[in-house]
Each structure stands twice: as structure tokens, then as C-alpha cells.
C-alpha positions as CSV (number, residue, x, y, z in Angstrom):
1,M,202.0,131.1,140.1
2,R,199.6,128.2,139.5
3,N,196.6,130.6,139.6
4,I,198.1,132.9,137.0
5,Q,198.6,130.0,134.6
6,K,195.0,128.9,135.1
7,S,193.7,132.3,134.3
8,K,195.9,132.5,131.2
9,H,194.5,129.2,130.0
10,R,191.0,130.4,130.6
11,R,191.6,133.5,128.6
12,L,193.0,131.6,125.8
13,R,190.0,129.3,125.7
14,A,187.6,132.3,125.9
15,V,189.1,133.9,122.8
16,P,187.8,131.4,120.3
17,W,184.3,131.6,121.8
18,T,184.4,135.4,121.6
19,G,185.5,135.2,117.9
20,L,182.8,132.7,117.2
21,L,180.2,134.9,118.8
22,I,181.4,137.9,116.8
23,L,181.1,135.8,113.6
24,I,177.6,134.7,114.4
25,V,176.4,138.3,115.2
26,A,178.0,139.5,112.0
27,G,176.3,136.8,110.0
28,I,172.9,137.6,111.5
29,A,173.5,141.3,110.7
30,L,174.4,140.5,107.2
31,V,171.3,138.3,106.6
32,V,169.0,140.9,108.2
33,G,170.7,143.7,106.1
34,V,170.3,141.8,102.8
35,S,166.7,141.0,103.7
36,V,165.9,144.7,104.3
37,I,167.7,145.7,101.1
38,S,165.9,143.0,99.1
39,A,162.5,144.1,100.5
40,S,163.2,147.7,99.8
41,A,164.2,146.9,96.3
42,A,161.1,144.8,95.7
43,Q,158.9,147.7,96.9
44,G,160.8,150.1,94.6
45,T,162.2,152.1,97.5
46,K,165.3,154.2,96.8
47,I,168.0,152.6,98.8
48,S,170.8,155.2,98.5
49,Q,171.1,158.8,97.3
50,T,174.7,158.0,96.1
51,T,173.7,155.2,93.7
52,R,174.3,156.2,90.1
53,P,174.1,154.2,86.9
54,I,177.3,153.0,85.4
55,P,178.0,154.7,82.1
56,L,178.2,152.2,79.3
57,G,178.9,154.5,76.4
58,N,176.8,154.8,73.3
59,L,175.1,151.4,72.9
60,N,173.7,152.4,69.4
61,Q,177.1,152.3,67.8
62,Y,177.8,149.5,65.3
63,A,181.0,147.4,65.2
64,P,183.5,149.2,63.0
65,G,184.5,146.2,61.0
66,V,188.0,145.5,59.7
67,A,190.0,148.1,57.8
68,A,189.9,147.2,54.1
69,I,189.2,149.7,51.2
70,K,190.8,153.1,51.6
71,P,188.2,155.8,51.1
72,H,189.2,158.5,48.6
73,L,186.0,160.2,47.4
74,A,184.8,163.3,49.3
75,T,181.1,163.1,50.3
76,S,178.7,164.3,52.8
77,S,178.6,161.9,55.7
78,G,176.8,158.7,54.7
79,T,175.0,160.1,51.6
80,A,177.3,158.6,49.0
81,P,180.1,156.1,48.9
82,T,183.7,157.2,49.6
83,F,185.1,154.6,47.1
84,T,183.9,153.1,43.8
85,A,182.5,149.6,43.0
86,T,185.7,149.2,40.9
87,D,187.8,149.9,44.1
88,A,185.9,147.2,45.9
89,E,186.4,144.7,43.0
90,Q,190.1,145.4,42.9
91,Y,190.4,145.0,46.7
92,V,188.5,141.7,46.8
93,T,190.5,140.4,43.8
94,A,193.8,141.3,45.5
95,H,192.7,140.3,49.1
96,P,189.9,137.8,48.9
97,F,188.4,137.3,52.3
98,A,191.3,138.9,54.2
99,N,191.0,138.7,58.0
100,T,188.0,136.2,57.8
101,N,187.5,132.6,58.6
102,V,187.1,131.8,54.8
103,T,189.8,129.9,52.9
104,V,189.8,130.5,49.1
105,I,190.4,127.2,47.4
106,E,189.9,128.3,43.8
107,T,190.7,131.9,42.6
108,P,187.4,133.8,42.7
109,T,185.7,135.8,40.0
110,V,183.7,139.0,41.0
111,I,180.2,138.6,39.5
112,Q,178.6,141.6,41.1
113,A,179.8,144.8,42.9
114,T,177.1,147.3,43.8
115,F,176.1,149.8,46.5
116,M,172.7,149.5,48.2
117,T,171.1,150.2,51.6
118,S,171.6,147.8,54.4
119,A,167.9,147.0,54.4
120,A,167.9,146.1,50.7
121,L,170.9,143.9,51.1
122,S,169.4,142.2,54.2
123,A,166.3,141.4,52.1
124,Q,168.5,140.0,49.3
125,L,170.3,137.8,51.9
126,D,167.0,136.4,53.3
127,G,167.0,138.7,56.4
128,E,170.6,138.4,57.3
129,S,171.6,141.2,59.7
130,I,174.1,143.5,58.0
131,G,175.1,145.2,61.3
132,R,174.2,148.7,60.1
133,P,171.1,150.9,60.2
134,D,168.6,150.1,57.5
135,T,169.4,153.4,55.6
136,A,173.2,152.9,55.8
137,L,174.9,152.5,52.4
138,V,177.0,149.4,52.0
139,C,178.9,147.8,49.1
140,Y,178.0,144.2,48.3
141,V,180.6,142.2,46.3
142,K,179.5,138.7,45.2
143,L,182.1,136.2,44.1
144,Q,182.1,132.9,42.4
145,G,184.8,130.2,43.1
146,T,185.4,127.6,45.7
147,F,185.4,128.7,49.3
148,L,185.9,126.8,52.6
149,F,184.1,128.3,55.6
150,I,185.8,127.4,58.8
151,G,183.3,127.3,61.7
152,P,182.7,125.8,65.1
153,K,181.8,122.4,63.5
154,E,183.1,120.9,60.3
155,P,184.2,123.2,57.4
156,L,181.6,124.0,54.8
157,T,182.2,124.5,51.1
158,A,180.5,127.2,49.0
159,H,180.8,128.2,45.3
160,I,179.1,131.6,45.7
161,A,180.4,134.0,48.5
162,Y,180.2,137.6,49.3
163,E,181.9,140.4,51.2
164,V,180.1,143.5,52.4
165,F,181.9,146.8,53.0
166,D,180.7,150.0,54.9
167,A,180.4,152.5,52.0
168,E,181.6,155.4,54.3
169,T,184.6,153.8,56.0
170,G,185.5,151.1,53.5
171,N,185.7,148.6,56.3
172,L,184.8,145.0,55.8
173,I,181.7,144.4,57.9
174,L,180.3,141.0,56.7
175,A,181.4,137.9,54.8
176,G,179.4,134.9,53.9
177,G,178.4,132.4,51.3
178,Q,175.7,130.2,49.9
179,V,176.8,126.9,51.5
180,Q,175.5,123.7,49.8
């Protein structure tokens, strides 16, 4: 009986060493495998026939903006606006800076509402990205009033501000101001 108990104890002690040995061998195999893969990748060797790129969708699409002015004019895609400058003025007057981080302190007055290309507006705004291709038509509405821009630091005050709408969808795509 005593011999059986000794052998049981020996087996119990041998199990942790076996497990440790398995972990060491697995670790070495992992390190060697990673080294081989890294060396193959550095040499430009194709590692696997089953490797495929992950589809990311169309990366050339622009952010849609926020729904704002309802289009109502029929046009060929992107060649003419689907709403009027008067529609934009009325929308901005009724909903100044809706869904933005701008607080209107003093009721604004529209001082300009016009359609132009994204490139022309970008040039007018000192190179500011409009978020559309250069040839895309946008509606620029310039306002005068008192506006509080809430940002990551302290709020900034402006007396001239603007909203930019996609001329095809009517979506608000940009808002900003001339901060003093």
C-alpha cells in the first residue's frame, strides 16, 4: 500500500513539470513561428494563399452632413441646386445653426446666400476644407449677429458666421465663423 501511495505522489509531482515543459516548447515554437513570418514578410514573400484584403467600402465618399433643407427642384445629378438661395435663407433664419456646437446669442441677419463650387468657397475661407470635391456645388449662407462657438477649450465669440449646405442633398455640411 505504501508503494502505491509513493507512486501516486510521484505522478502528481511529475504533472506540473510536464505542463511546464509543454509551455516552454509552445513558447519556443511561437517565437520561431513569428520570426519566420516576420522574415518572410520583410522579404515580400507571400505567406498564405487564403489571405485576402478586408473590404472597407468606398473610401472616396464624403460625410453626408446633417439633414437640413428639403430639396424640391428637379435637376441632373450635381449640375444645379435642388433648392433656392431663398430656401437656404429661410431655413437658416428659422433654424440658425441647428445641430451644431454654435449658440446664437443675438438673432442673426443673413447677409449673403449664394451657390458656388467647393473650391471657390474654400478659397474664400482661406483654404478651409469644405468636405466635398472641388467641383461640387454648395450653398454658402453668411450671417451677422453674435455667436458663441463651443469647442474643446473656452467658448469663442464671433459676429460673422456661416453655414454651408450640399446643393444636391440640402444637408448642412459645415458651420463656422470669423472669431475675434
